[in-house]
ZADO-1210 file (C-alpha; in nm, 4 decimals, padded with zeros to 6 digits):
<atoms>
<atom x="06.6989" y="29.4379" z="19.7325" code="UNK" pos="1"/>
<atom x="06.5342" y="29.2243" z="20.0031" code="UNK" pos="2"/>
<atom x="06.5534" y="28.8529" z="19.9347" code="UNK" pos="3"/>
<atom x="06.2154" y="28.6767" z="19.9397" code="UNK" pos="4"/>
<atom x="06.2048" y="28.3981" z="20.1938" code="UNK" pos="5"/>
<atom x="06.1112" y="28.0438" z="20.0922" code="UNK" pos="6"/>
<atom x="05.8470" y="27.8621" z="20.2962" code="UNK" pos="7"/>
<atom x="05.8988" y="27.4943" z="20.3711" code="UNK" pos="8"/>
<atom x="05.6887" y="27.2314" z="20.5465" code="UNK" pos="9"/>
<atom x="05.8395" y="27.1315" z="20.8816" code="UNK" pos="10"/>
<atom x="05.5574" y="26.9109" z="21.0066" code="UNK" pos="11"/>
<atom x="05.2615" y="26.7132" z="20.8730" code="UNK" pos="12"/>
<atom x="04.9644" y="26.5427" z="21.0336" code="UNK" pos="13"/>
<atom x="04.6242" y="26.4007" z="20.9494" code="UNK" pos="14"/>
<atom x="04.3146" y="26.2659" z="21.1184" code="UNK" pos="15"/>
<atom x="04.0394" y="26.0372" z="20.9956" code="UNK" pos="16"/>
<atom x="03.7217" y="25.9528" z="21.1890" code="UNK" pos="17"/>
<atom x="03.6887" y="25.5951" z="21.3130" code="UNK" pos="18"/>
<atom x="03.3617" y="25.5073" z="21.1393" code="UNK" pos="19"/>
<atom x="03.4035" y="25.3449" z="20.7962" code="UNK" pos="20"/>
<atom x="03.1080" y="25.3565" z="20.5573" code="UNK" pos="21"/>
<atom x="03.1502" y="25.0959" z="20.2842" code="UNK" pos="22"/>
<atom x="02.9807" y="25.0604" z="19.9479" code="UNK" pos="23"/>
<atom x="02.7988" y="24.7605" z="20.0924" code="UNK" pos="24"/>
<atom x="02.6580" y="24.9873" z="20.3630" code="UNK" pos="25"/>
<atom x="02.5389" y="25.2344" z="20.1001" code="UNK" pos="26"/>
<atom x="02.3640" y="24.9562" z="19.9100" code="UNK" pos="27"/>
<atom x="02.1295" y="24.9325" z="20.2105" code="UNK" pos="28"/>
<atom x="02.0662" y="25.3086" z="20.2141" code="UNK" pos="29"/>
<atom x="02.0096" y="25.4063" z="19.8498" code="UNK" pos="30"/>
<atom x="01.9560" y="25.2416" z="19.5117" code="UNK" pos="31"/>
<atom x="02.3191" y="25.1730" z="19.4229" code="UNK" pos="32"/>
<atom x="02.5762" y="24.8939" z="19.4125" code="UNK" pos="33"/>
<atom x="02.9416" y="24.8401" z="19.4904" code="UNK" pos="34"/>
<atom x="03.0071" y="24.7727" z="19.1210" code="UNK" pos="35"/>
<atom x="02.8363" y="25.0968" z="19.0129" code="UNK" pos="36"/>
<atom x="03.0232" y="25.3098" z="19.2676" code="UNK" pos="37"/>
<atom x="03.3630" y="25.1470" z="19.2112" code="UNK" pos="38"/>
<atom x="03.3441" y="25.1616" z="18.8310" code="UNK" pos="39"/>
<atom x="03.2376" y="25.5249" z="18.8151" code="UNK" pos="40"/>
<atom x="03.4322" y="25.6743" z="19.1051" code="UNK" pos="41"/>
<atom x="03.7025" y="25.4360" z="19.2263" code="UNK" pos="42"/>
<atom x="03.5680" y="25.4646" z="19.5823" code="UNK" pos="43"/>
<atom x="03.5263" y="25.1574" z="19.8049" code="UNK" pos="44"/>
<atom x="03.4775" y="25.3238" z="20.1433" code="UNK" pos="45"/>
<atom x="03.4855" y="25.6599" z="20.3211" code="UNK" pos="46"/>
<atom x="03.5194" y="25.7910" z="20.6786" code="UNK" pos="47"/>
<atom x="03.2228" y="25.9473" z="20.8570" code="UNK" pos="48"/>
<atom x="03.2538" y="26.1637" z="21.1685" code="UNK" pos="49"/>
<atom x="03.0738" y="26.0845" z="21.4902" code="UNK" pos="50"/>
<atom x="02.7745" y="26.3036" z="21.5754" code="UNK" pos="51"/>
<atom x="02.9783" y="26.4862" z="21.8404" code="UNK" pos="52"/>
<atom x="03.2759" y="26.5458" z="21.6078" code="UNK" pos="53"/>
<atom x="03.2853" y="26.8807" z="21.4278" code="UNK" pos="54"/>
<atom x="03.5384" y="27.0133" z="21.1778" code="UNK" pos="55"/>
<atom x="03.7322" y="27.1850" z="21.4575" code="UNK" pos="56"/>
<atom x="03.7754" y="26.8495" z="21.6353" code="UNK" pos="57"/>
<atom x="03.9090" y="26.6814" z="21.3215" code="UNK" pos="58"/>
<atom x="04.1383" y="26.9772" z="21.2549" code="UNK" pos="59"/>
<atom x="04.2704" y="26.9901" z="21.6115" code="UNK" pos="60"/>
<atom x="04.3611" y="26.6203" z="21.6024" code="UNK" pos="61"/>
<atom x="04.5491" y="26.6610" z="21.2731" code="UNK" pos="62"/>
<atom x="04.7236" y="26.9721" z="21.4065" code="UNK" pos="63"/>
<atom x="04.8464" y="26.7985" z="21.7212" code="UNK" pos="64"/>
<atom x="05.0040" y="26.5309" z="21.5035" code="UNK" pos="65"/>
<atom x="05.1719" y="26.7968" z="21.2858" code="UNK" pos="66"/>
<atom x="05.3088" y="26.9706" z="21.5977" code="UNK" pos="67"/>
<atom x="05.4679" y="26.6449" z="21.7126" code="UNK" pos="68"/>
<atom x="05.6118" y="26.5886" z="21.3649" code="UNK" pos="69"/>
<atom x="05.7563" y="26.9421" z="21.3580" code="UNK" pos="70"/>
<atom x="05.8925" y="26.9141" z="21.7129" code="UNK" pos="71"/>
<atom x="05.7441" y="27.2449" z="21.8227" code="UNK" pos="72"/>
<atom x="05.4871" y="27.3609" z="22.0796" code="UNK" pos="73"/>
<atom x="05.1491" y="27.5127" z="21.9980" code="UNK" pos="74"/>
<atom x="05.2416" y="27.8516" z="22.1465" code="UNK" pos="75"/>
<atom x="05.5076" y="27.8881" z="21.8750" code="UNK" pos="76"/>
<atom x="05.2406" y="27.9041" z="21.6025" code="UNK" pos="77"/>
<atom x="05.1837" y="28.2617" z="21.4854" code="UNK" pos="78"/>
<atom x="04.9026" y="28.2104" z="21.2342" code="UNK" pos="79"/>
<atom x="04.6386" y="27.9439" z="21.1700" code="UNK" pos="80"/>
<atom x="04.4721" y="27.9192" z="20.8271" code="UNK" pos="81"/>
<atom x="04.1905" y="27.6698" z="20.7801" code="UNK" pos="82"/>
<atom x="04.0535" y="27.5758" z="20.4396" code="UNK" pos="83"/>
<atom x="03.7000" y="27.4408" z="20.4746" code="UNK" pos="84"/>
<atom x="03.3471" y="27.4603" z="20.3363" code="UNK" pos="85"/>
<atom x="03.2049" y="27.2863" z="20.6432" code="UNK" pos="86"/>
<atom x="03.2938" y="27.5147" z="20.9352" code="UNK" pos="87"/>
<atom x="03.1568" y="27.4407" z="21.2808" code="UNK" pos="88"/>
<atom x="02.9323" y="27.7462" z="21.2388" code="UNK" pos="89"/>
<atom x="02.9144" y="28.0652" z="21.0312" code="UNK" pos="90"/>
<atom x="03.1148" y="28.2494" z="21.2962" code="UNK" pos="91"/>
<atom x="03.3447" y="28.2478" z="21.4822" code="UNK" pos="92"/>
<atom x="03.5886" y="28.0923" z="21.2395" code="UNK" pos="93"/>
<atom x="03.6832" y="27.7283" z="21.2807" code="UNK" pos="94"/>
<atom x="04.0456" y="27.8456" z="21.2943" code="UNK" pos="95"/>
<atom x="03.9686" y="28.0408" z="21.6137" code="UNK" pos="96"/>
<atom x="03.8115" y="27.7304" z="21.7671" code="UNK" pos="97"/>
<atom x="04.1160" y="27.5203" z="21.6753" code="UNK" pos="98"/>
<atom x="04.3429" y="27.7871" z="21.8247" code="UNK" pos="99"/>
<atom x="04.1718" y="27.7296" z="22.1574" code="UNK" pos="100"/>
<atom x="04.1621" y="27.3484" z="22.1285" code="UNK" pos="101"/>
<atom x="04.5372" y="27.3125" z="22.0671" code="UNK" pos="102"/>
<atom x="04.6517" y="27.5988" z="22.2902" code="UNK" pos="103"/>
<atom x="04.8009" y="27.8197" z="22.0182" code="UNK" pos="104"/>
<atom x="04.7726" y="28.1254" z="22.2406" code="UNK" pos="105"/>
<atom x="04.9934" y="28.3495" z="22.0254" code="UNK" pos="106"/>
<atom x="04.8283" y="28.2815" z="21.6891" code="UNK" pos="107"/>
<atom x="04.6112" y="28.4929" z="21.4642" code="UNK" pos="108"/>
<atom x="04.3473" y="28.2772" z="21.2939" code="UNK" pos="109"/>
<atom x="04.1081" y="28.2797" z="21.0008" code="UNK" pos="110"/>
<atom x="03.9179" y="28.0501" z="20.7637" code="UNK" pos="111"/>
<atom x="03.9538" y="28.0446" z="20.3864" code="UNK" pos="112"/>
<atom x="03.6874" y="27.9243" z="20.1447" code="UNK" pos="113"/>
<atom x="03.7993" y="27.7770" z="19.8117" code="UNK" pos="114"/>
<atom x="03.6280" y="27.4369" z="19.8397" code="UNK" pos="115"/>
<atom x="03.8312" y="27.1404" z="19.7126" code="UNK" pos="116"/>
<atom x="04.1160" y="27.3684" z="19.5986" code="UNK" pos="117"/>
<atom x="04.1259" y="27.5227" z="19.9465" code="UNK" pos="118"/>
<atom x="04.4336" y="27.3449" z="20.0795" code="UNK" pos="119"/>
<atom x="04.6389" y="27.4826" z="19.7887" code="UNK" pos="120"/>
<atom x="04.4944" y="27.8294" z="19.8447" code="UNK" pos="121"/>
<atom x="04.5861" y="27.8062" z="20.2133" code="UNK" pos="122"/>
<atom x="04.9412" y="27.6890" z="20.1414" code="UNK" pos="123"/>
<atom x="04.9906" y="27.9804" z="19.9036" code="UNK" pos="124"/>
<atom x="04.8501" y="28.2265" z="20.1583" code="UNK" pos="125"/>
<atom x="05.0824" y="28.0919" z="20.4271" code="UNK" pos="126"/>
<atom x="05.3731" y="28.1149" z="20.1838" code="UNK" pos="127"/>
<atom x="05.3050" y="28.4854" z="20.1306" code="UNK" pos="128"/>
<atom x="05.3021" y="28.5634" z="20.5035" code="UNK" pos="129"/>
<atom x="05.6342" y="28.3842" z="20.5454" code="UNK" pos="130"/>
<atom x="05.7889" y="28.5336" z="20.2290" code="UNK" pos="131"/>
<atom x="05.7021" y="28.8845" z="20.3485" code="UNK" pos="132"/>
<atom x="05.8516" y="28.8241" z="20.6914" code="UNK" pos="133"/>
<atom x="05.5197" y="28.8839" z="20.8671" code="UNK" pos="134"/>
<atom x="05.5161" y="28.5398" z="21.0330" code="UNK" pos="135"/>
<atom x="05.7664" y="28.2602" z="21.0853" code="UNK" pos="136"/>
<atom x="05.5449" y="27.9672" z="21.1854" code="UNK" pos="137"/>
<atom x="05.2097" y="27.9093" z="21.0130" code="UNK" pos="138"/>
<atom x="04.9695" y="27.6188" z="21.0616" code="UNK" pos="139"/>
<atom x="04.7672" y="27.5273" z="20.7515" code="UNK" pos="140"/>
<atom x="04.4734" y="27.2873" z="20.7749" code="UNK" pos="141"/>
<atom x="04.2398" y="27.1369" z="20.5170" code="UNK" pos="142"/>
<atom x="03.9364" y="26.9961" z="20.6965" code="UNK" pos="143"/>
<atom x="03.5871" y="26.8839" z="20.6030" code="UNK" pos="144"/>
<atom x="03.2891" y="26.7180" z="20.7633" code="UNK" pos="145"/>
<atom x="03.1132" y="26.6681" z="20.4312" code="UNK" pos="146"/>
<atom x="02.8768" y="26.4181" z="20.5910" code="UNK" pos="147"/>
<atom x="02.7088" y="26.7223" z="20.7466" code="UNK" pos="148"/>
<atom x="02.6063" y="26.8549" z="20.4026" code="UNK" pos="149"/>
<atom x="02.5457" y="26.5170" z="20.2358" code="UNK" pos="150"/>
<atom x="02.1962" y="26.4324" z="20.1170" code="UNK" pos="151"/>
<atom x="02.1753" y="26.0640" z="20.2045" code="UNK" pos="152"/>
<atom x="01.8764" y="26.0288" z="19.9713" code="UNK" pos="153"/>
<atom x="02.0778" y="26.1404" z="19.6668" code="UNK" pos="154"/>
<atom x="02.2619" y="25.8361" z="19.5332" code="UNK" pos="155"/>
<atom x="02.4656" y="26.0478" z="19.2902" code="UNK" pos="156"/>
<atom x="02.6387" y="26.2502" z="19.5621" code="UNK" pos="157"/>
<atom x="02.6201" y="26.0523" z="19.8876" code="UNK" pos="158"/>
<atom x="02.8494" y="25.7807" z="19.7489" code="UNK" pos="159"/>
<atom x="03.1275" y="26.0331" z="19.6885" code="UNK" pos="160"/>
<atom x="03.1827" y="26.2201" z="20.0121" code="UNK" pos="161"/>
<atom x="03.3855" y="26.1633" z="20.3280" code="UNK" pos="162"/>
<atom x="03.5303" y="26.3409" z="20.6313" code="UNK" pos="163"/>
<atom x="03.8873" y="26.4091" z="20.7414" code="UNK" pos="164"/>
<atom x="04.1581" y="26.6645" z="20.8137" code="UNK" pos="165"/>
<atom x="04.5185" y="26.7228" z="20.7158" code="UNK" pos="166"/>
<atom x="04.7606" y="26.9756" z="20.8640" code="UNK" pos="167"/>
<atom x="05.0944" y="27.1250" z="20.7650" code="UNK" pos="168"/>
<atom x="05.3243" y="27.3572" z="20.9569" code="UNK" pos="169"/>
<atom x="05.5274" y="27.5974" z="20.7459" code="UNK" pos="170"/>
<atom x="05.8387" y="27.7948" z="20.8395" code="UNK" pos="171"/>
<atom x="06.1197" y="27.9798" z="20.6565" code="UNK" pos="172"/>
<atom x="06.3620" y="27.7539" z="20.4705" code="UNK" pos="173"/>
<atom x="06.7357" y="27.7703" z="20.5286" code="UNK" pos="174"/>
<atom x="06.8140" y="27.5050" z="20.2672" code="UNK" pos="175"/>
<atom x="06.6338" y="27.6274" z="19.9556" code="UNK" pos="176"/>
<atom x="06.3835" y="27.3433" z="19.9797" code="UNK" pos="177"/>
<atom x="06.0185" y="27.4376" z="20.0142" code="UNK" pos="178"/>
<atom x="05.7456" y="27.5921" z="19.8010" code="UNK" pos="179"/>
<atom x="05.9101" y="27.6768" z="19.4698" code="UNK" pos="180"/>
<atom x="05.6081" y="27.8219" z="19.2888" code="UNK" pos="181"/>
<atom x="05.2318" y="27.8515" z="19.3190" code="UNK" pos="182"/>
<atom x="04.9293" y="27.9175" z="19.1008" code="UNK" pos="183"/>
<atom x="04.5703" y="28.0103" z="19.1849" code="UNK" pos="184"/>
<atom x="04.2701" y="28.0608" z="18.9584" code="UNK" pos="185"/>
<atom x="03.8905" y="28.0813" z="18.9663" code="UNK" pos="186"/>
<atom x="03.6084" y="28.0823" z="18.7112" code="UNK" pos="187"/>
<atom x="03.2818" y="28.2089" z="18.8611" code="UNK" pos="188"/>
<atom x="03.0900" y="28.1416" z="18.5387" code="UNK" pos="189"/>
<atom x="03.0605" y="27.7768" z="18.6468" code="UNK" pos="190"/>
<atom x="02.9663" y="27.8422" z="19.0098" code="UNK" pos="191"/>
<atom x="02.6276" y="27.6728" z="18.9663" code="UNK" pos="192"/>
<atom x="02.7815" y="27.3319" z="18.8991" code="UNK" pos="193"/>
<atom x="02.8682" y="27.2615" z="19.2625" code="UNK" pos="194"/>
<atom x="02.7073" y="27.4354" z="19.5590" code="UNK" pos="195"/>
<atom x="02.5030" y="27.4262" z="19.8787" code="UNK" pos="196"/>
<atom x="02.2148" y="27.6546" z="19.7758" code="UNK" pos="197"/>
<atom x="02.0765" y="27.7660" z="20.1132" code="UNK" pos="198"/>
<atom x="02.2093" y="27.8797" z="20.4478" code="UNK" pos="199"/>
<atom x="02.3838" y="28.1978" z="20.3330" code="UNK" pos="200"/>
<atom x="02.2625" y="28.5547" z="20.2856" code="UNK" pos="201"/>
<atom x="02.0919" y="28.4824" z="19.9524" code="UNK" pos="202"/>
<atom x="01.8729" y="28.2040" z="20.0868" code="UNK" pos="203"/>
<atom x="01.8739" y="28.2131" z="20.4678" code="UNK" pos="204"/>
<atom x="01.7520" y="27.9070" z="20.6526" code="UNK" pos="205"/>
<atom x="01.3737" y="27.8743" z="20.6549" code="UNK" pos="206"/>
<atom x="01.1133" y="27.6004" z="20.6837" code="UNK" pos="207"/>
<atom x="01.0924" y="27.6055" z="20.3035" code="UNK" pos="208"/>
<atom x="01.4677" y="27.5654" z="20.2413" code="UNK" pos="209"/>
<atom x="01.4775" y="27.2769" z="20.4867" code="UNK" pos="210"/>
<atom x="01.1756" y="27.1114" z="20.3264" code="UNK" pos="211"/>
<atom x="01.3333" y="27.1529" z="19.9834" code="UNK" pos="212"/>
<atom x="01.6610" y="26.9975" z="20.1087" code="UNK" pos="213"/>
<atom x="01.8558" y="27.3025" z="19.9947" code="UNK" pos="214"/>
<atom x="02.1137" y="27.2803" z="20.2748" code="UNK" pos="215"/>
<atom x="02.2774" y="26.9790" z="20.1148" code="UNK" pos="216"/>
<atom x="02.5488" y="26.9670" z="19.8494" code="UNK" pos="217"/>
<atom x="02.4176" y="26.9807" z="19.4918" code="UNK" pos="218"/>
<atom x="02.6425" y="26.8805" z="19.2034" code="UNK" pos="219"/>
<atom x="02.6171" y="26.8470" z="18.8265" code="UNK" pos="220"/>
<atom x="02.8797" y="26.5755" z="18.8009" code="UNK" pos="221"/>
<atom x="02.8684" y="26.5143" z="18.4267" code="UNK" pos="222"/>
<atom x="02.9207" y="26.8826" z="18.3554" code="UNK" pos="223"/>
<atom x="03.2106" y="26.9052" z="18.6012" code="UNK" pos="224"/>
<atom x="03.4299" y="26.6338" z="18.4502" code="UNK" pos="225"/>
<atom x="03.5823" y="26.8246" z="18.1596" code="UNK" pos="226"/>
<atom x="03.6410" y="27.1537" z="18.3479" code="UNK" pos="227"/>
<atom x="03.7949" y="26.9612" z="18.6374" code="UNK" pos="228"/>
<atom x="04.0483" y="26.7856" z="18.4147" code="UNK" pos="229"/>
<atom x="04.1241" y="27.0983" z="18.2142" code="UNK" pos="230"/>
<atom x="04.1705" y="27.3215" z="18.5199" code="UNK" pos="231"/>
<atom x="04.3982" y="27.0802" z="18.7063" code="UNK" pos="232"/>
<atom x="04.6116" y="27.0156" z="18.3991" code="UNK" pos="233"/>
<atom x="04.6350" y="27.3877" z="18.3288" code="UNK" pos="234"/>
<atom x="04.7255" y="27.4689" z="18.6901" code="UNK" pos="235"/>
<atom x="04.9952" y="27.2000" z="18.7039" code="UNK" pos="236"/>
<atom x="05.1533" y="27.3046" z="18.3740" code="UNK" pos="237"/>
<atom x="05.1550" y="27.6734" z="18.4636" code="UNK" pos="238"/>
<atom x="05.3024" y="27.6272" z="18.8091" code="UNK" pos="239"/>
<atom x="05.5791" y="27.4024" z="18.6764" code="UNK" pos="240"/>
<atom x="05.6605" y="27.6562" z="18.4057" code="UNK" pos="241"/>
<atom x="05.7004" y="27.9237" z="18.6744" code="UNK" pos="242"/>
<atom x="05.9964" y="27.7396" z="18.8220" code="UNK" pos="243"/>
<atom x="06.1467" y="27.6194" z="18.4953" code="UNK" pos="244"/>
<atom x="06.0340" y="27.2582" z="18.5302" code="UNK" pos="245"/>
<atom x="05.8278" y="27.0203" z="18.3189" code="UNK" pos="246"/>
<atom x="05.6076" y="26.7263" z="18.4066" code="UNK" pos="247"/>
<atom x="05.9091" y="26.4993" z="18.3499" code="UNK" pos="248"/>
<atom x="06.0665" y="26.6509" z="18.6624" code="UNK" pos="249"/>
<atom x="05.7730" y="26.5584" z="18.8876" code="UNK" pos="250"/>
<atom x="05.8428" y="26.2818" z="19.1391" code="UNK" pos="251"/>
<atom x="05.4993" y="26.2845" z="19.3026" code="UNK" pos="252"/>
<atom x="05.1683" y="26.4341" z="19.1907" code="UNK" pos="253"/>
<atom x="04.9086" y="26.4789" z="19.4648" code="UNK" pos="254"/>
<atom x="04.5758" y="26.5634" z="19.2954" code="UNK" pos="255"/>
<atom x="04.2416" y="26.6342" z="19.4538" code="UNK" pos="256"/>
<atom x="04.0678" y="26.3009" z="19.5054" code="UNK" pos="257"/>
<atom x="03.7316" y="26.3661" z="19.3392" code="UNK" pos="258"/>
<atom x="03.6968" y="26.0742" z="19.1017" code="UNK" pos="259"/>
<atom x="03.9427" y="25.8092" z="18.9811" code="UNK" pos="260"/>
<atom x="03.8547" y="25.8840" z="18.6177" code="UNK" pos="261"/>
<atom x="03.9428" y="26.2509" z="18.6675" code="UNK" pos="262"/>
<atom x="04.2713" y="26.1588" z="18.8369" code="UNK" pos="263"/>
<atom x="04.3707" y="25.9200" z="18.5562" code="UNK" pos="264"/>
<atom x="04.2727" y="26.1719" z="18.2879" code="UNK" pos="265"/>
<atom x="04.4851" y="26.4424" z="18.4528" code="UNK" pos="266"/>
<atom x="04.7861" y="26.2092" z="18.4791" code="UNK" pos="267"/>
<atom x="04.7473" y="26.1070" z="18.1159" code="UNK" pos="268"/>
<atom x="04.7173" y="26.4652" z="17.9917" code="UNK" pos="269"/>
<atom x="05.0251" y="26.5642" z="18.1917" code="UNK" pos="270"/>
<atom x="05.2123" y="26.2523" z="18.0742" code="UNK" pos="271"/>
<atom x="05.2915" y="26.1587" z="18.4341" code="UNK" pos="272"/>
<atom x="05.3059" y="25.7813" z="18.5015" code="UNK" pos="273"/>
<atom x="05.0246" y="25.6714" z="18.7310" code="UNK" pos="274"/>
<atom x="05.2905" y="25.5212" z="18.9628" code="UNK" pos="275"/>
<atom x="05.3965" y="25.8784" z="19.0441" code="UNK" pos="276"/>
<atom x="05.0421" y="25.9862" z="19.1332" code="UNK" pos="277"/>
<atom x="04.9342" y="25.9510" z="19.4959" code="UNK" pos="278"/>
<atom x="04.5847" y="25.8019" z="19.5097" code="UNK" pos="279"/>
<atom x="04.3824" y="25.7220" z="19.8214" code="UNK" pos="280"/>
<atom x="04.0299" y="25.7825" z="19.6903" code="UNK" pos="281"/>
<atom x="03.9369" y="25.4160" z="19.7272" code="UNK" pos="282"/>
<atom x="03.9733" y="25.4451" z="20.1078" code="UNK" pos="283"/>
<atom x="03.8402" y="25.7936" z="20.1772" code="UNK" pos="284"/>
<atom x="03.6313" y="25.9238" z="19.8872" code="UNK" pos="285"/>
<atom x="03.6158" y="26.2961" z="19.8179" code="UNK" pos="286"/>
<atom x="03.7106" y="26.4967" z="20.1283" code="UNK" pos="287"/>
<atom x="03.7206" y="26.8365" z="19.9538" code="UNK" pos="288"/>
<atom x="04.0038" y="27.0514" z="20.0983" code="UNK" pos="289"/>
<atom x="04.1179" y="26.7645" z="20.3213" code="UNK" pos="290"/>
<atom x="04.1930" y="26.5371" z="20.0233" code="UNK" pos="291"/>
<atom x="04.5262" y="26.6865" z="19.9176" code="UNK" pos="292"/>
<atom x="04.6187" y="26.7694" z="20.2787" code="UNK" pos="293"/>
<atom x="04.5841" y="26.4061" z="20.3859" code="UNK" pos="294"/>
<atom x="04.7350" y="26.2838" z="20.0593" code="UNK" pos="295"/>
<atom x="05.0446" y="26.4979" z="20.1172" code="UNK" pos="296"/>
<atom x="05.0923" y="26.3597" z="20.4683" code="UNK" pos="297"/>
<atom x="05.0435" y="25.9994" z="20.3586" code="UNK" pos="298"/>
<atom x="05.2755" y="26.0320" z="20.0588" code="UNK" pos="299"/>
<atom x="05.5552" y="26.1443" z="20.2914" code="UNK" pos="300"/>
<atom x="05.4705" y="25.8868" z="20.5609" code="UNK" pos="301"/>
<atom x="05.4655" y="25.5978" z="20.3132" code="UNK" pos="302"/>
<atom x="05.7905" y="25.6990" z="20.1421" code="UNK" pos="303"/>
<atom x="05.6416" y="25.8210" z="19.8140" code="UNK" pos="304"/>
<atom x="05.8122" y="26.1545" z="19.8783" code="UNK" pos="305"/>
<atom x="06.1799" y="26.1625" z="19.9717" code="UNK" pos="306"/>
<atom x="06.4392" y="26.4331" z="20.0276" code="UNK" pos="307"/>
<atom x="06.4641" y="26.6672" z="19.7267" code="UNK" pos="308"/>
<atom x="06.1577" y="26.5114" z="19.5597" code="UNK" pos="309"/>
<atom x="05.9661" y="26.7491" z="19.3337" code="UNK" pos="310"/>
<atom x="05.6028" y="26.7399" z="19.4460" code="UNK" pos="311"/>
<atom x="05.3014" y="26.8996" z="19.2779" code="UNK" pos="312"/>
<atom x="04.9865" y="26.9483" z="19.4861" code="UNK" pos="313"/>
<atom x="04.6937" y="27.0351" z="19.2587" code="UNK" pos="314"/>
<atom x="04.3211" y="27.0735" z="19.3082" code="UNK" pos="315"/>
<atom x="03.9959" y="27.2132" z="19.1760" code="UNK" pos="316"/>
<atom x="03.6728" y="27.2915" z="19.3526" code="UNK" pos="317"/>
<atom x="03.3449" y="27.4768" z="19.3680" code="UNK" pos="318"/>
<atom x="03.3704" y="27.8273" z="19.2337" code="UNK" pos="319"/>
<atom x="03.5195" y="27.6903" z="19.0165" code="UNK" pos="320"/>
<atom x="03.8564" y="27.7317" z="19.1849" code="UNK" pos="321"/>
<atom x="04.1912" y="27.5726" z="19.1086" code="UNK" pos="322"/>
<atom x="04.5269" y="27.5732" z="19.2846" code="UNK" pos="323"/>
<atom x="04.8716" y="27.4224" z="19.2392" code="UNK" pos="324"/>
<atom x="05.2006" y="27.4286" z="19.4303" code="UNK" pos="325"/>
<atom x="05.5433" y="27.2944" z="19.3392" code="UNK" pos="326"/>
<atom x="05.7310" y="27.1843" z="19.6487" code="UNK" pos="327"/>
<atom x="06.0902" y="27.0640" z="19.6718" code="UNK" pos="328"/>
<atom x="06.0849" y="26.8324" z="19.9713" code="UNK" pos="329"/>
</atoms>
């Protein structure tokens, strides 16, 4: 019987745009306040891309950092998977554009759409290619330019969103450390809670869709809270059970950074001390698929994750999708 190969992370990187948009800045743009935003979301500031920066630019910068961290060259990458809901354009894929920008001349490339759970989906997809022996070196990127789909007139959503990219390079493990288990799920019955209504095949771009502001993100935040907590808790518990662990074994939980109240509720339900939860929402806001990707990189960089640490990366997003991975670092 052929032994299934374990996939491990050999390099991490991230990139954040230079421009910082603070709550004080937003007070001048919409009817809101720093106190209102901070109390309800935990966000103090977020990064906003320059006009000439697209998702592929953010992703390429994060990828170059991950290549340096891994100590490999771009032509060694065999596959690029990008999780994003804000691609440069409908086609070609943003992954193909990044392939060109970083010089990964030997790589296949495609995008994956699972919204805020996308980084987990991409990690799991990369894991399968490595486990099967199809590829040895896979670049996974979570990237978003959410400012491009933000309605700056909508005070309920514009305060939440930010831009950024995180990258991970995966390869076969020779030590047993790596992705121990994974879990993916989706519930299409709640797809209407979070979406960009126009711009696809159902509602192609028209003067009317532009006038109606249907190309911006629409969210029913109050209705999302309970499903978000339930789905992330469920995903974390199920993935830990797959590898014979419990929440007591977790050294670092990296949840999607959607809302501080959601993060705290998930930690409480899982009985994981908040000190073991990596939180950066106050600095970056909600970056969709980039949230957990950047969180993972920062948790390693700042020493929150050490050798043999048990890490759980968990997220939920539009769809509604959910994903979770247990990683032994």
